[in-house]
C-alpha positions in Angstrom: 226.4 135.3 243.3 226.3 136.3 246.8 228.9 138.5 248.0 228.1 138.4 251.8 230.7 136.1 253.4 231.1 134.3 256.7 234.5 134.4 257.5 236.4 131.5 259.4 240.4 131.8 260.3 242.4 129.1 261.3 245.0 128.9 264.0 248.7 129.4 263.0 251.1 131.6 264.5 252.6 134.2 262.1 251.4 132.6 259.2 248.1 134.3 260.5 249.3 137.4 259.2 248.1 136.3 255.9 244.4 137.2 256.8 245.3 140.6 256.8 246.0 140.4 253.1 243.1 138.1 252.3 240.7 140.5 254.0 241.7 143.4 251.8 241.3 141.4 248.7 237.8 140.4 249.9 236.9 143.9 250.7 238.4 145.1 247.5 236.4 142.7 245.3 233.2 143.7 246.7 232.6 141.3 249.4 231.1 142.1 252.8 232.3 140.4 255.7 229.3 139.8 257.9 230.6 137.6 260.5 234.0 136.1 261.5 235.0 133.1 263.8 238.8 132.4 264.4 241.1 130.2 266.5 244.4 131.4 268.1 245.8 133.9 265.4 242.7 133.5 263.4 240.9 135.2 266.5 243.2 138.0 266.8 243.3 139.3 263.5 239.5 138.6 263.0 239.0 140.3 266.1 240.8 143.4 265.3 238.9 143.4 262.0 235.3 143.1 263.5 236.4 146.1 265.8 237.3 148.2 262.6 240.9 148.8 263.6 242.4 146.6 261.2 244.1 149.1 258.9 245.8 151.0 261.9 246.9 147.4 263.4 248.4 146.6 260.2 250.3 150.1 260.0 251.8 149.3 263.3 252.7 146.0 262.6 254.4 146.4 259.4 256.5 149.2 261.6 258.1 146.5 263.7 261.4 145.1 263.3 262.7 141.7 264.6 263.9 143.2 267.9 260.6 145.0 268.7 258.7 141.8 268.1 260.7 140.3 270.5 260.7 143.0 273.1 256.9 142.2 273.0 257.7 139.0 274.4 257.3 139.4 278.3 259.7 136.3 279.4 258.7 134.4 282.5 260.4 131.6 284.4 257.6 129.7 285.5 257.4 126.0 285.0 254.3 125.9 282.5 255.0 128.8 280.3 257.7 131.2 279.2 255.9 134.0 277.9 253.2 135.9 280.2 251.5 137.3 277.0 250.5 140.7 278.8 252.7 143.0 277.2 251.7 142.1 273.7 248.0 142.5 274.5 248.8 146.0 276.1 250.3 147.1 273.0 247.3 146.2 271.0 245.2 147.8 273.3 246.8 151.2 272.1 245.6 150.7 268.8 242.2 148.6 269.1 239.6 149.6 271.8 239.0 147.4 274.4 235.6 146.5 273.7 233.2 143.9 274.2 232.2 141.1 271.6 228.4 142.1 271.8 229.0 145.5 270.9 231.4 144.8 267.7 229.3 145.8 264.5 229.3 142.3 263.3 229.2 138.7 265.0 232.5 137.7 266.4 233.3 134.0 267.8 236.7 133.2 269.2 237.6 129.4 270.3 239.7 128.5 273.3 240.2 125.1 275.1 239.6 124.2 278.5 242.8 122.7 279.7 241.1 120.2 281.9 238.5 118.8 280.0 239.5 119.3 276.7 236.0 121.1 275.9 235.7 123.6 273.2 235.0 127.1 274.6 233.4 129.7 272.3 233.6 133.5 273.3 230.6 135.4 271.7 230.4 137.9 274.3 232.4 139.4 277.0 235.7 141.3 276.7 237.2 141.3 273.3 240.8 140.9 274.3 240.2 138.2 277.0 238.7 136.3 274.5 241.7 136.7 272.1 244.4 136.2 275.0 242.5 132.9 275.8 242.6 131.7 272.1 246.4 132.4 271.6 247.4 130.8 274.5 249.8 128.1 273.1 250.5 125.4 275.5 253.7 125.7 277.1 254.4 129.0 275.6 252.0 131.6 277.0 250.5 131.6 280.4 247.2 129.8 280.5 244.0 132.0 281.2 241.9 131.7 284.4 238.4 132.2 283.2 235.6 131.5 285.8 235.9 128.1 286.5 238.0 127.3 283.6 241.7 127.2 282.6 242.1 128.2 279.1 244.6 127.4 276.5 244.8 127.7 272.4 241.9 127.1 270.9 243.6 124.9 268.1 243.5 121.6 270.3 239.8 121.4 270.4 238.7 123.3 266.8 241.7 124.6 264.7 239.1 125.7 262.0 236.1 126.7 263.6 233.7 126.4 260.8 230.9 124.9 262.9 231.4 128.4 264.8 230.8 130.5 261.6 227.6 132.8 261.9 225.6 132.5 258.6 222.5 134.1 257.7 220.7 133.1 254.5 222.8 133.8 251.4 225.9 134.0 252.8 229.0 132.1 251.4 231.6 130.5 253.9 235.3 131.6 253.1 237.7 129.5 255.2 241.6 130.0 255.3 243.3 127.5 256.7 247.3 128.1 257.3 248.2 124.7 258.8 248.3 122.6 255.5 250.8 120.1 254.7 252.0 119.8 250.9 252.5 116.2 251.0 253.4 116.0 247.2 256.0 118.7 247.5 257.8 117.1 250.7 257.7 113.5 249.4 259.1 115.2 246.1 261.8 116.8 247.9 262.7 113.6 249.7 263.0 111.9 246.7 265.2 114.2 245.0 267.6 114.3 248.2 267.6 110.4 248.1 268.7 110.6 244.4 271.3 113.2 245.0 272.7 111.1 247.8 272.9 108.0 245.9 274.6 109.9 242.9 277.0 111.1 245.2 277.8 107.7 246.7 278.0 106.3 243.4 280.7 109.1 242.3 282.7 108.2 245.3 282.5 104.5 244.8 283.6 105.0 241.4 286.6 106.9 242.3 287.7 104.7 244.9 287.5 101.6 242.3 289.5 103.7 239.9 292.3 104.3 242.8 292.5 100.6 243.4 292.7 99.6 239.8 295.5 102.2 239.4 297.4 100.5 242.3 296.9 97.0 240.8 297.7 98.5 237.1 301.1 99.8 238.7 301.7 96.7 240.6 301.7 94.9 237.0 304.2 96.8 235.4 307.0 94.6 235.6 308.8 95.9 232.4 309.4 99.5 233.8 311.4 101.2 236.2 310.4 102.4 239.8 310.8 106.0 238.5 308.6 105.2 235.5 305.6 103.5 237.7 306.1 106.7 240.2 305.7 109.2 237.1 302.7 107.2 235.9 301.1 106.8 239.1 301.7 110.5 239.8 299.9 111.8 236.5 296.9 109.5 236.9 296.5 110.1 240.5 296.8 113.9 240.3 294.0 113.6 237.5 291.8 111.4 239.9 292.3 113.9 242.5 291.1 117.1 240.4 287.9 115.1 239.3 287.4 114.5 242.8 287.9 118.0 244.1 286.2 119.6 241.3 282.8 117.5 241.6 280.0 119.4 243.0 278.1 117.2 245.3 274.4 117.3 244.4 273.3 116.4 248.0 273.9 119.5 250.4 273.6 118.6 254.1 273.1 122.1 255.1 270.3 123.1 252.7 268.3 119.6 253.0 264.8 119.1 254.3 265.2 119.5 258.0 262.3 119.5 260.6 264.8 120.5 263.6 266.5 118.7 266.2 265.8 120.4 269.3 263.0 119.8 271.6 261.0 122.7 270.7 261.4 122.0 267.1 259.9 118.5 267.2 257.4 119.9 269.8 256.2 122.7 267.3 255.9 120.4 264.1 254.0 118.0 266.3 251.4 120.8 267.5 251.1 121.8 263.7 250.9 118.1 262.4 247.9 117.6 264.9 246.7 121.1 263.6 246.6 119.9 260.3 244.9 116.6 261.0 242.2 117.8 262.9 241.4 120.4 260.1 241.3 117.4 257.6 238.7 115.9 259.7 236.7 119.4 260.3 236.6 119.5 256.5 235.0 116.3 256.2 232.2 117.4 258.2 231.9 121.0 256.8 232.3 122.4 253.1 233.2 125.9 252.7 232.1 127.6 249.7 236.0 129.2 249.4 238.9 127.3 251.2 242.1 128.8 251.0 245.1 127.0 252.1 248.9 127.8 253.3 251.5 125.2 254.2 252.5 125.3 257.8 256.0 124.9 256.7 255.9 128.4 254.8 256.3 130.4 258.2 256.6 129.0 261.7 260.0 130.7 263.2 259.6 133.1 265.9 261.7 135.4 263.5 258.6 135.2 261.0 256.7 137.4 263.5 258.7 140.5 261.8 257.8 139.6 258.6 254.0 140.5 258.6 254.2 142.6 255.4 255.8 139.6 253.2 253.0 137.1 254.7 250.3 139.2 254.4 251.3 139.6 250.1 251.1 135.9 250.3 247.6 136.2 251.9 246.5 138.7 249.2 248.0 136.2 246.3 246.1 133.2 247.7 242.8 134.8 248.7 242.9 136.0 244.9 243.7 132.8 243.5 240.8 131.3 245.4 238.1 133.9 244.4 239.4 133.5 241.0 238.5 129.8 241.1 235.3 130.3 242.9 234.0 133.1 240.8 234.6 131.0 237.8 232.9 128.3 239.2 229.5 130.0 239.9 229.4 131.9 236.8 
């Protein structure tokens, strides 16, 4: 069984911190990473690993709280972006040496997208941080990067999971980590359960309403009793119905229901993630990695999740461990 790995890392925002734990698991289990190809956050974590500074980067990243993460975003009031993206790169340069890609100890590829032509732009030489900054330029969020005659934005638009750019030598296995998966069965299951809960709540409300109307008609038909007796009877029954109503625990909780957001940003972000997922599905139809690790994009994605690096990295460890267990069992 080959232990040499051509590693491919997808785009994915804060979910990309899972790659830290995943890389650690590969190394702990005796695998040698011979090359890295990445897009967006995959290019960032992959580039830092290729430079030999992943441990230092991890220590710095784990030390950041939510406010410190937010402070790395140099906000801009430009018409085409709201984060310049210079501050976070400057912070990383204090940890990772500013080197050229061709001087890294292993082959490294970062993918960006030409904003005007839509073409895939692959960095296999030149400044490492120019490659990373270009690859992570999420449209409308980060300022696009001027590079020669091109204007570059996030590589996910052209190639979300760049298996086509993996540098493989004979005997290498390809390990691809995709953090833009969609768990269709889980989503449909949640929606089905929510619908059942709504129907159950509606049925209860209808039942109690019918019982109230029945009580009214019953009291109207009590011709042989006094008004006081009617009121007493109606009051007793009414209190019982009211207690039933207030003690009922609704099965459907709107505050906890599946919600993909109502704001412009929420809808735009989900649309972008779905596009990444569909593009990845097409890529996987063409390229078959030996080991495929998947994380649903609904797992993490909020701005605040950038402060959850330790938690997300642990998820990456778990997912990579499970994937390697399956692979090693299959090749025994």
